N, C-alpha and C positions, 0 to 999 in steps of 0.2 A: 504493500500500500504506500502511495507517495505521500510526501509531506502535506500536500494540499488536501489529502483525504483524511488525515489523522486529526479529526476535529471532535470535540466533546459534544454531548447532548443529543446525538443522533438527529432525528428529524426536527427536534426543537432548536437546532442550530439556526433555523430560519429566523428565530427571534434575535439572535446575535447579529445577523445580517441586518435586520430591521433596526436594531439599536445603532449600529454603525451608520446606516443611512440616515437615521434621525439626527445624529450628531452632525453629519455633513450638511444636511439641510438647515440645521440650526445655525451653523457658521455662515452659510450663504445668506440666511435671513438677517443675521447680525450685521453683515456687510451692507446689505441693501437698506437696512434701517438707519445706518450710521449717518447718511447725508442729512437726515432730519435733525440730528444732534449737531452736526457740523455747520448747519446753516447760519446760526447766529455767531459762533466763534470766528468763522471765516470772514463773515461780514465785518466783524469788529477788527480783525487782524489785518485784513487787506483792503477793506473798503469796497469789496466787490458787491455788485447789486444782487438782490435776491433773485431777480430774473435770470442772471447769469448762473448763479449757484443752482437754481431750480432746473436750468437747462442741462447741467451735468447730471443731476439726479434723474431727469427724464430720459436722457440718452442711456444711462446705465440700466434703468428699468426696462426701456424698450429693447435693448440688446439681450437683457436677461430673459425676456420672453421670446425674441426672435431665434436665439440660439437653441432654445428648448427642444423644438421638434427635430432639428438636425442632431442635437446631442442624443435624443432618444433613438434616432436612426443609427447613429454612431455606436450606441450601446448594442444594437442588434448585429453590427458588423465587426467593429473593433473590440467591443466588450465594455461592460459596465465599469470594471475596475480601472482600466486604462483611461477611460473617459473621465471618471471621477477624479483620479489622481492628477490628470492634466488640468482640470478645472480648479482644484484646490491650490496647486502650485501657482497658477496664473493669478488667482485671487490674492495670494500672499505677496507675490512679487509686485503686482500692480499697485496695491495699496501702500506698500513700503516705498515705492518710487515717488509717491505723492509727498513724502517728507521734504523733497527738494523743490517743490513747485514754487514759482514766483509770479505766475500769470494765470488768469482764468482758464486759458486753454490747456494749461498743465492739469488743472483739476478735471476738466472735461475729458482729457486723454486718459488719466489714471483711474479716476472714480467713475467716469462715464463709459468710455470705450473698452479699455482693457479689463476692468473689473466686471463690466457687463458681459463680456465674452466668458470670463472665468466662472462667474456665478451662474451663467446660463447653462453650463454643464452640470451644475449642482442644483437643479430646479425640481419642481414637483413632477415633471415628466420622468425624471429618474426614479422618483418614488413610485410612480405607476408601473414602471418597468420592473422594479424590484418586487412589488406586490404580486404582479401577474406571474413572475418567474418563480418566486419562492413560496407562494401561498395559494392554496386552493380553497381552504376554509378560512374564515375570518378576514376576508379581503377588505370588506367595508371598514371593519374595526381598525385594521392595520393602516389602511389609507387615512383614516381619521387621525390616528396617532402621528403619522408622518406629516400630515397637513398641519397638525398642531405645532410641529417643530418651528414653523414660521413665527407663530406667536410666542413660543418658548424662547426663540432667539431674542425677541424684544424683551421678554421677561428677564432673561439673564443679562443681556448686554446693555439695554437702554439705561437703567439706573446707574450702572457703573460708568458707562460712557458719558452720561450727563454729569456725573460727579467729576470725572476726569476733565471734561471740558470746562466745568465751573472753576476748577482749581488750577489746571495747567494749560488750558487752551486746547487747540485742535490737535496738536502733535501727539499727545498721549493716546488719544482716541485712535488715530491712525496706526500707531504701534501695536495697540491691543488687538485690533482687528487682524492685522498682518500675522501676528504671532499665533493667534487662535487657528487660523487657516493652516499655517505651517505645521502645527502640532497634530493635525488630523491626518497628515500624509502618511506617517508610519502606521497609524491605526488602520487606515484603509488597506495599506499594502499587506499587512500581516493577517487581518481578520476577515477580509471580504473575498470569499471564493466567487468565481464567475457564475456558477449554476449549482443547484442541488446535486446534480449528477457528478460534479467535481469532487464531492465528498461521499459519493456512493449512497446518497439518500434521495428519496422522493420529496417533492414539494410538501410543505406542511398541509396535512389533510388529504394528501394523495396516497395511493396504495402501490404505485409502480414508479420506478426510476425512469424518467424520460431521457433518451440519449440526446446529447447536444446537437443542434443543427450544424451544418457545415459552416466553418468560419468564413467571414467575408472580408472584403478589403475596405479600408477606411474611406477611400474615394467613392465607394458605392453608397455611402450614407447619404450624400447629397441627392443622388438619383432616387433613393428609396424614400427620403422625406418628401421630395417634390411629387413623386408618383402617388404617394398616399394622400397628399393634399389635393391633387387633381381628382382622385377617386372620391375622396370625402366631400369635395365641393359639389358633387352631384346629388348629395343627400341633404335635404333641407334641415335635418336634425343638426348637421354640423354648423350651419350658419346661426341657428338658434342658440346652440351651445356657445359658439364664438361670441355672439352679441351679449348674452347674459354674463359671460365671464369678462367681457369688456367692462361691463358695469361693476362687476365684482372688484376688478383692479382699480377702477376709477374711484370707488368709494372706500377702498381700504388702503393699500400701499401708496397710491398716488396722492390722495387727498389727506386722509387721516395720518398715515404713516409718515408722510413728508412734511405736512404743514400743521398738524395739531399742536406741536410744541411751540411753533411760532404764533399760532392763533392764541394759545394760552398766554404767551408773553404779551400779546396785545391786550389781554384781559387782566394783566398785572400779576400773573403767576411766575414764580422763579423757574429757571431751567430745570433744576432738580425735581421740583414739584410736577412740572409738565411731563418729565421723563417717567416719574413714578405713576402718573395717570396712564400712560401708554403701557407701562409694565403691568399694571393691574388689569388692563384690558387683555393683555397677553395671557395672564394667569387664568382668566375666565374663559379665554378661547381654548385653552387646553381641555377644559371640561366640555365646552360647547362642540368643538370639532370632533373630539373623541366620541361624544354622545351621538353626533350626527353620523359618524361611521357605523355605530351600532344600529341606529334607526334606518340607515340605508340598506343594511342587510335584511330589513324586515318590512319596509314600507315603500310606497311609490316615490321614487326620487324626485319626480316632477312636483308633487305636492309639497315635499320638503323644501325644494327650491323656491316655490311660491311664498311659503311662509317666511323663509330666511330673507329674501329680497324685500318683501313688503315691510317687515319689521325694521330692516336696516334703513330703508328709505324714510320711514316715519321718524326714526331716531335722529337721522342727520338733519332733517328739516327742523327738528325741535332744538338741536344743540345751540345754535346762535342765540336763542331766546332764553337760555338758562341763565341763572344768576352767577354761575361759576363759583359757587361756594362748595364746601366739602361735601355736603349732602347731595346736591344736584349732580356734581361731577362723579360722585361715587355711584349713583344710580345709573348714569350714562355708561360708566366704565363696565358695570356688571351687564347691563342690557346689551350694549354694543359688543362687548368682549365675547359674550356667548355666541354671537353671530359672525364674528370676524372672518373666519375661513370655514365655517360650517358648510359652505357651498361646495367644497372640493369633493368629498366622498360621493355625493349624488351625481356630480358632474362626471367624475371618473367612471362611475357605474354606467351612466348613459352612453358614454363614449365606447366603453367595452362592449356593451350590448349591441350597439349599432355597427361597430367596426371590427369586432373580434379581439382575441387576446394578443395577437402579435402586432396588428396595426393599431389597436386601441390606444396604447401608450404614445405612439407617434401622433395620432389624431389629437389626443389630449395635449400633446406638446404644442400643436398648432392652436388648439383652443386656449391653452395657457398663454400663447403669444397674444391672443386677444385680450387676456387679462392684463398683460404688461403694456399693451398699446393704450388701454384705458388708464392704467396707472401713470404712464408717461404723460398722457394728455392732461390728467388732473395735476400731476406734479408741476408741470410747466404752466398750465393755464391758471391754476390757483395762485401761483407766484406772480404772474402778470396781472391778474385781477386785483391782487393785494396791492401791487405798485400803483395801479390806475385808480382804484376805488378807495384805497386806504383801509380796507377791511376784508374779511373773508365771507361776509354774509351771502353774496351771490353764488360763490363757489359751493357752499354747503346746501343751499336751496336747490341748485341745479343737480347736485349729486343725489339728493333725496328724491327728486322727481324721476331721475333715471332708475332708482331702485324700484319704484312702483311699476315702471314700464317693464323692467326685467322680470318682475314677479309674474306679470301677465304673460310674457313671452315664454316663461318656463313651462307653463301648462300646455303649450303648443308642440313641445318636443315629442317626437315619436319614440317608442321603446319596444322592447321585445313583446310580441303578442299583438301589437297594433296593426301589423300589416307587413307587406313584403319589404318595406324599407328597412326593417330592423333585422339584424343578424343574430339569431339566438346564440347566447354564450352563457355558460353557467355563471351565476352571480356570486358563487362562493359564499 
């Protein structure tokens, strides 16, 4: 038996793989949430406009989504392990290089372009690939846990990053993010087999070991990702998933993740207090997203999406009119936090049902690109509106209205059993 096969826990080693994936997604989430903390310190240190800083965040978010489907295809050809290692190394190096920046375009290059490519390889499309490959049972639950890592990244990193920025400026924040990404490289190298068959085990919940498919070439990933997009584009379900996830990104990472700290600053809250608010939302999202995964294994994912988007839209429209005291913000943190990424497990299930286990993660990668397009739109647009109007009221009202529209659109998505457009796939 080779070294790769000598692993403990038998079939339960899938949970070790899930844990390593969780930590990797957590690091990428921490990197993508850092621009929200860096916004004010960089403005104070260099005098750069919020619109310029928001542009870098928007580019990073955009590439984070665009790279996702290609990374998912690369995982099918080159492998999950190699793709993940490359992404982590690029994340660490790109953020470290920003320590030497002196002009806005340096920030755009390091935190926008390079870190966008790196974190895009460590996105939720990777989580969908790991879940489909390593789990037959408990897929919704595990996808919920992996989705919650995005919020957990905020929970762990944001208060610390806010404290570092409060006392030491922007540089300690950059160093912390770079070091965390670097520390994950050996963890992935030693603990992440490519497939269950590499350790002589079936996927969790399966009874037979599936032989690995023939290895592909890295350059085949581009053709695979694009061919899957063309095929998926013929199915209306894809465009509805894309549109609803656009709204998901607009209302979470783009608006709240990038601008809530600045919004709270306009209302008189300190940087650390605002960071703690986002962290509290992250804590409740761990509960909400994990519960959403459990519910997705049992109920119609379209109805779950309707509830999630409708509640999110209403809460965002209400936020600007709150008094921003401890009680009102705590209620918002609980209510919105439970809904932060609860949309992911039902969206992944609908993608898998409509497009199959192999192409489903790639399709979800393209759907997740829609998420990041929405996030980039809000990250940049809200910054520009803030510069023009002097407040964030318009941005939050627009986001709330989009949430209501997405709730209605979710009910129109086809799924298994609705007709020939759906491809039956075991839900796990």
